[in-house]
Structure formats: structure tokens, C-alpha cells
C-alpha positions in Angstrom: -32.1 -8.9 -19.7 -29.0 -7.1 -18.5 -28.5 -4.4 -15.8 -26.1 -1.5 -16.0 -24.1 -0.4 -13.0 -22.5 3.1 -12.8 -19.8 3.9 -10.2 -19.9 7.7 -10.2 -16.7 9.0 -8.6 -15.0 12.3 -8.2 -12.3 11.3 -10.7 -13.9 8.6 -13.0 -17.2 7.4 -14.2 -17.0 3.6 -14.5 -19.8 1.7 -16.0 -20.4 -2.0 -16.4 -23.1 -4.2 -18.1 -23.9 -6.9 -15.5 -25.4 -10.3 -16.4 -27.7 -12.5 -14.3 -24.7 -14.2 -12.7 -23.3 -10.8 -11.5 -20.5 -10.8 -14.1 -19.4 -7.7 -15.9 -19.6 -8.4 -19.7 -19.0 -4.9 -21.0 -17.3 -1.7 -19.7 -17.2 2.0 -20.3 -15.2 4.7 -18.6 -14.8 8.5 -18.8 -13.3 11.2 -16.7 -15.7 12.9 -14.2 -13.7 16.2 -14.3 -15.6 17.5 -11.3 -16.6 20.0 -10.3 -18.5 21.1 -13.3 -22.3 21.5 -14.2 -24.4 18.4 -13.4 -25.8 18.5 -17.0 -22.3 18.0 -18.4 -21.5 15.2 -16.0 -24.8 13.4 -16.8 -24.1 13.7 -20.5 -20.8 11.8 -19.8 -22.5 9.2 -17.7 -24.8 8.5 -20.6 -21.8 8.4 -22.9 -20.1 5.8 -20.7 -23.3 3.8 -20.5 -23.5 3.6 -24.3 -19.8 2.7 -24.5 -20.4 -0.2 -22.1 -23.4 -1.4 -24.0 -21.3 -1.4 -27.3 -18.4 -3.1 -25.5 -20.8 -5.9 -24.4 -22.1 -6.4 -27.9 -25.7 -5.8 -27.0 -28.2 -2.9 -27.5 -30.1 -0.7 -25.1 -33.2 -2.9 -25.8 -31.4 -5.7 -23.9 -31.0 -3.5 -20.8 -33.6 -3.7 -18.0 -32.4 -0.8 -15.9 -29.5 1.4 -14.7 -28.3 1.8 -11.2 -25.9 4.5 -10.0 -23.6 4.5 -6.9 -22.8 8.1 -6.1 -20.9 9.9 -3.3 -23.1 11.9 -1.0 -26.7 11.6 0.1 -29.5 10.3 -2.1 -33.3 10.8 -1.8 -34.6 7.7 -3.4 -38.2 8.9 -3.4 -37.5 12.1 -5.3 -34.6 10.9 -7.3 -32.4 13.8 -6.1 -28.7 13.7 -5.2 -29.4 16.0 -2.3 -25.7 16.7 -1.5 -22.3 15.5 -2.7 -19.3 17.4 -1.5 -17.0 15.6 -4.0 -19.1 16.5 -7.0 -20.4 19.8 -5.7 -24.0 18.6 -6.2 -26.9 20.3 -4.4 -30.4 18.9 -5.0 -29.5 17.6 -8.5 -32.5 15.8 -10.2 -30.3 12.8 -11.0 -33.0 10.2 -11.8 -34.8 12.5 -14.2 -31.6 13.6 -15.9 -30.3 10.1 -16.6 -33.6 8.7 -17.6 -34.0 11.5 -20.2 -30.5 10.7 -21.6 -30.8 6.9 -21.7 -34.5 6.1 -21.9 -34.2 3.5 -19.2 -35.5 3.3 -15.6 -32.7 4.6 -13.2 -32.1 4.3 -9.5 -29.5 5.8 -7.2 -27.7 4.7 -4.1 -24.8 6.0 -2.0 -21.6 4.6 -3.4 -20.5 2.8 -0.2 -23.9 1.1 0.1 -23.7 0.1 -3.6 -20.2 -1.5 -2.9 -21.7 -3.4 0.1 -24.5 -4.7 -2.1 -21.9 -5.9 -4.6 -19.8 -7.7 -2.0 -22.9 -9.3 -0.4 -24.3 -10.7 -3.6 -21.2 -11.4 -5.7 -18.1 -11.0 -3.6 -17.0 -11.7 0.0 -20.6 -12.4 1.1 -21.3 -15.0 -1.6 -25.0 -14.4 -1.2 -25.4 -13.9 2.5 -28.2 -11.7 3.7 -26.4 -9.7 6.4 -23.0 -8.1 5.6 -21.2 -4.9 6.5 -18.5 -3.7 4.1 -15.8 -1.4 5.4 -13.4 0.5 3.2 -10.2 1.9 4.8 -9.3 4.7 2.5 -9.2 8.5 2.6 -12.0 8.1 5.2 -13.7 5.0 6.6 -16.6 4.1 4.3 -19.2 1.6 5.2 -22.3 0.0 3.9 -24.7 -2.2 5.8 -26.8 -5.0 4.2 -29.5 -6.5 6.5 -31.9 -9.1 5.2 -30.4 -8.6 1.7 -31.3 -4.9 1.6 -29.4 -1.7 2.2 -30.0 -0.2 5.6 -30.9 3.4 4.7 -32.8 4.8 7.7 -35.3 7.6 7.5 -33.2 9.7 5.1 -31.2 6.9 3.3 -28.0 8.1 5.1 -27.6 5.3 7.6 -24.4 3.2 7.8 -21.8 5.9 8.5 -19.8 3.7 10.9 -16.8 5.9 10.3 -18.5 8.6 12.2 -19.2 6.7 15.3 -17.0 7.8 18.2 -14.3 5.5 19.6 -12.3 8.1 21.5 -14.3 10.5 23.6 -13.2 14.1 23.0 -10.6 12.7 20.6 -9.2 14.1 17.3 -11.4 16.6 15.4 -13.2 15.0 12.5 -14.3 16.8 9.3 -17.9 15.8 10.1 -17.9 18.1 13.2 -17.5 15.4 15.9 -14.4 14.5 17.8 -12.9 11.0 18.1 -14.6 9.4 15.1 -13.4 6.0 14.0 -12.4 7.5 10.7 -9.9 9.8 12.4 -8.1 6.7 13.7 -8.7 3.8 11.3 -8.6 5.4 7.8 -5.5 5.2 5.6 -5.2 8.9 6.1 -5.0 8.3 9.8 -2.4 5.6 9.4 -0.2 8.0 7.4 -0.5 10.7 10.1 0.3 8.1 12.8 3.3 6.9 10.8 4.7 10.4 10.3 4.3 11.2 14.0 6.3 8.1 15.0 9.0 8.9 12.4 9.5 12.3 13.9 9.9 10.6 17.3 12.3 8.0 15.9 14.8 9.4 13.4 16.6 6.0 13.2 13.5 4.1 12.2 13.5 2.1 9.0 10.3 3.9 8.0 12.5 6.8 6.8 14.3 4.5 4.3 10.9 3.2 3.1 10.0 6.7 1.9 13.5 7.7 0.7 14.0 10.1 3.7 11.1 12.3 2.6 8.3 12.3 5.1 5.9 13.6 2.5 6.2 10.3 0.6 4.8 8.3 3.5 2.0 6.0 2.4 -0.3 3.4 3.9 2.2 0.7 3.5 5.3 2.5 4.9 4.9 1.3 8.5 3.9 -2.2 7.4 6.9 -2.6 5.2 9.3 -1.3 7.9 7.7 -3.7 10.4 8.4 -6.6 8.0 12.0 -5.4 8.0 12.1 -5.8 11.8 11.6 -2.1 12.8 10.3 -1.8 16.3 8.9 1.7 15.9 7.0 0.6 12.8 5.5 -2.3 14.7 4.2 0.0 17.3 2.5 2.1 14.7 0.9 -1.0 13.0 -0.2 -2.5 16.3 -1.9 0.7 17.5 -3.5 1.2 14.1 -4.9 -2.3 14.0 -6.2 -1.8 17.6 -8.2 1.2 16.4 -9.6 -0.7 13.4 -10.5 -3.6 15.7 -12.4 -1.4 18.1 -14.7 -0.3 15.2 -15.1 -3.8 13.8 -16.1 -5.1 17.2 -18.7 -2.3 17.5 -20.1 -3.5 14.1 -20.2 -7.1 15.2 -21.9 -6.2 18.5 -24.4 -3.9 16.9 -25.5 -5.8 13.7 -24.3 -9.4 14.2 -23.7 -9.7 10.4 -22.8 -13.0 8.7 -19.7 -11.2 7.2 -17.7 -8.1 7.8 -15.5 -7.5 4.8 -12.7 -5.0 4.7 -11.5 -3.2 1.6 -9.2 -0.4 0.6 -5.5 -0.6 -0.2 -4.6 -1.5 3.4 -6.6 -4.7 3.1 -3.9 -5.9 0.7 -1.8 -6.7 3.9 -4.1 -9.7 4.1 -3.8 -11.8 7.3 -1.1 -9.5 8.7 -4.0 -7.1 9.1 -7.0 -9.5 9.5 -5.6 -12.0 12.0 -5.0 -9.4 14.8 -8.4 -8.0 14.1 -10.0 -11.4 14.4 -8.2 -12.1 17.6 -9.3 -8.8 19.1 -12.9 -9.2 18.1 -12.9 -12.8 19.4 -11.8 -11.5 22.8 -14.1 -8.4 22.9 -17.3 -9.4 21.2 -20.5 -9.7 23.2 -21.4 -13.2 21.8 -18.2 -14.9 22.9 -19.7 -18.3 23.2 -22.2 -18.4 20.4 -21.9 -21.2 17.9 -22.4 -18.8 15.0 -19.8 -16.0 14.7 -19.3 -13.2 12.2 -16.7 -14.0 9.5 -14.1 -11.2 9.1 -12.4 -11.2 5.7 -11.0 -9.1 2.9 -13.4 -7.6 0.3 -12.8 -9.4 -3.0 -14.3 -7.3 -5.8 -12.1 -4.2 -5.6 -13.3 -1.4 -7.8 -15.9 -3.7 -9.4 -18.0 -3.8 -6.2 -19.4 -0.4 -6.8 -20.4 -1.3 -10.4 -22.0 -4.7 -9.6 -23.7 -3.3 -6.5 -25.1 -0.3 -8.4 -26.5 -2.6 -11.0 -28.6 -4.3 -8.2 -30.1 -1.0 -7.0 -33.8 -0.6 -7.7 
């Protein structure tokens, strides 16, 4: 029997048929076109499911269940997506709606948690029981797997490491707090930090990296200029990596996972990002002299992590 994983995003609905070895054997994809009525979106989720099944060369009789990773908060008992800002969902009866459209048992999970499940079982974790997946993107997403299961807490909303404070009374975060890790370690934060340094340093090579247009600054701008020998860019990168490292150390000290894997576009900098983080954590972690230490590595599944992880949700 096969499982189906659905990665429900604000832009795309990506679906995969997943076999017993956690391989995707068929795919379906449609546009989310959010915001729009939930009924329409769930019609299209079902459409993408059927496309994936057709692509895999199987029938719905071969499918055991469907799992969905969605942005926002999910009530697993009621099957409601209680709130999703990206989708403009408010207490949507997601489980009921998708089961009616597909005829299969359906389960839902937060998208970051689903991605963490995927990395734990089929990606960077390679089957470990304890893993924290961190995504450095528009925000800082995270999912925590302990004992092979998602840490959800009393309302299935645990694991928001991006909204732990690393700078007391620091920058205002969209969540309402000040000084959140997300405000310093996300790709959005790196872009802001890069722009600020560029305005301080008009001769920096960072300007050439974005063709002299500060609005074209991206997550790689400072890294690329640093590789070209620019001192100001190196200061940006060093400070950014410091902020990332503080949060990773907090994760290591709090959960002692087997693996912390880091994803998002910035993770493509590879060891230029990871080695300084490893060094900082080695110096700052509470378990300095323990024989077992947390492995810090790049997430490996990319966009497939959410699909594979969703297929594992029950």
C-alpha cells in the first residue's frame, strides 16, 4: 500500500505518492491561488491527489491514507485547520472536506513539522529518533521530532524556535514579541542586515552584486561579495552566522537531538555556513565533554521533505 503526502502552500499544492521506502513515485501539482474559499482549494487538493495517483500508475485502491502539511495551526482531534494566515483559513474542517473528496483517511500536520518528519525518516536524519529541522527562509521555521514523533504540545503548536528571544528588547517581530530569533536569523533578516551595511559602505562590492540597486539584494549578496574579498560583506556574514548559531545552540542545549538539519536557500552555502555554526556550538554547548554530540548538517530533501513527511502523518 502507498501513502500520499500533500504539501499545501500559499502558492502551490504539491502532492506525491510515497512508497514504503519513502520514495516519491508519482507527483501532482496545481496552483493554490490563495486566498479563496476553502471549498475551492480542497477541490484542487483532491485534483492534485488524483493527478499524482495517475502519474504513479496506481489506483486509489492502492492508497492507504493521505497526509497534509499545511501552514498554520492544526487541531488533530477535530481535524480543523484552526488558523492559517497564508491561506486565510479560520476553523476550516479540513479532514472532513478532504475525506469527502478522496474517500481515504486523512490527517493534517503543520508544514514545518511535516518537513521535519521527512528529514528524520528519509533525509538528513536517516532514521534517527530525535531531530530538529530548521528552515532559514522568509521566517525561521522549525519542527521537532523526539522519539520518532512530532513534538506538538497541548495545542499541537510546539516547536516555534523562531519565536524564542535571543536579544532582549530587540527588534519587533510580527508575532508580537521583541528580539525573536526569526528577526535575526531568517533570510529576510539577512537581506535587511545586508542593506544596512551597504548604506554604511558605499564602496562595498555588495553594490556590484546587486547591480547598484539595493532593492535587488538577496540572501546570497553578502556571501558572494565576501567570497570576492569584501570586508564589509564579511562583517555582515559573520554577524548573521553568529545569530544563527545562538539559536542552534539553544536547540542543542534544550533538546539534545541526534541531528539539527538546516534548510532554506541559505543552506546552499554549505560548509561556509555550517562550519562556523559548528564551531560556535562546540564552544557554547552545555555538553562540552560528552562522547555523543549533536550532528549539525544541511537538510537534504529540499521541497520533497514536506511531501514525504506529510505522507507519514497519521
